[in-house]
N, C-alpha and C positions, 0 to 999 in steps of 0.2 A: 456446566455448559450442556446445553441441550443439543443432541445430535440429530441431524436431519436423516431421513431414510437413506439418502445417498452416501452418508458417512459410515453406515453400518454394512459390514460384509454380507453378501447374499446368503451365506450359510447361517449367519446369526439371525437374519430376518426370517429364514425358513424355520429355524428352530423356535423362534419366538411365536410364529404362527402355529406351529405344532403344539407348543406348550399351552397357548391360549385355547386351542381346540380341545386338548385333553382336559383343561380346567373346566370348560363349558360342559363337556360330556360327563365329567365326574359330578359336577353340581346337579346336572339333570338326573343322573342315576341315584343321587342321594336325596332327590326331591327337595333341593334347596329352595328358598323363597324365590318367587317369580322375579322380583326386582334384582336380586343377585344374579340370576341366570341371564336376565336381559343385559346387565352390565358386562358379564363375561362374554356374551354373544357379541356385544359391541366391540369389546377388546379383540376378540377373534377376528371379526370382519375388518377392523382397522389394521391388524397385523397382516391379513391377506392383501389388503389394498397396498400396504407398504411393499409387498413382494412385487407388485406390478410397476413400481417406480423403476425407471431405467436410468442408468448412468449415462452421462454424456461426455 
């Protein structure tokens, strides 16, 4: 079952965004291929967008 952002606890969403950010910066520091860095950047931004989802 796929969980919507509202089903995930705020702390879990925050941790996911931090993990994605660390993965992106680690890939950049290791000079990983551009396509991989772009994918990680997209995942990071998607995680940040999920932080902005408010519960109703």
